[in-house]
C-alpha positions in Angstrom: 7.1 11.2 -8.5 6.9 12.7 -5.4 3.8 16.1 -5.7 4.0 18.1 -2.8 1.5 20.6 -1.7 2.9 24.2 0.7 1.0 25.3 3.5 1.5 28.5 3.8 1.1 29.7 -0.5 -0.5 26.4 -1.7 2.0 26.0 -4.6 2.8 22.9 -5.8 5.8 21.0 -6.3 6.8 17.6 -8.0 9.7 15.8 -7.0 11.2 12.9 -8.9 12.2 9.6 -6.3 16.4 9.5 -6.4 17.5 6.0 -6.8 19.1 6.4 -3.3 15.8 7.6 -1.9 14.3 4.4 0.5 12.0 2.2 -1.0 9.8 1.8 2.5 9.6 5.8 2.7 8.2 6.3 -0.3 5.3 3.6 0.6 4.7 4.8 3.8 4.5 8.0 2.6 2.1 6.9 -0.9 -0.4 5.0 1.8 -0.7 7.7 4.0 -1.9 10.4 0.9 -4.0 7.8 -0.7 -7.7 8.8 1.3 -6.7 12.2 1.3 -8.2 15.2 -1.4 -7.0 15.9 -4.3 -5.6 19.5 -4.7 -7.7 20.7 -7.9 -4.4 22.0 -9.2 -3.5 18.8 -9.4 -6.0 18.5 -11.7 -5.5 22.4 -13.6 -2.5 21.8 -13.9 -3.1 17.8 -15.3 -1.3 15.9 -12.6 -3.0 13.0 -12.2 -2.6 11.2 -8.5 -2.7 7.5 -7.7 -5.4 6.0 -5.4 -5.8 3.7 -2.5 -6.6 1.2 -5.6 -3.3 1.5 -7.2 -1.3 0.4 -4.5 0.8 -2.1 -7.3 1.3 1.2 -9.7 4.4 2.0 -6.9 5.4 -1.1 -5.1 5.1 -2.7 -9.2 7.8 0.8 -10.2 10.6 0.3 -6.8 10.2 -3.7 -6.1 9.5 -5.3 -9.7 6.7 -6.9 -7.7 3.7 -6.3 -5.5 5.3 -8.3 -3.3 8.1 -6.1 -0.5 11.2 -8.2 -0.6 12.2 -9.0 2.8 15.2 -6.6 3.9 18.5 -8.3 4.6 21.3 -6.2 6.2 25.0 -7.2 6.5 27.8 -5.0 7.6 
């Protein structure tokens, strides 16, 4: 799941990752946000955010292992 925080009002929105979402984009979002402070609202709402040392979790969920597969494009 992705957690969004509105920059205007600070409210949280939780969105599931869909099958047609690009896995490399999901990993890039995780990597960009893993070192940021966790908003207090997350803890207050029981949302446990993954941290950088837990990077194997999204890789396993998206790719089935921590190895990122080579993408082969075919037409």
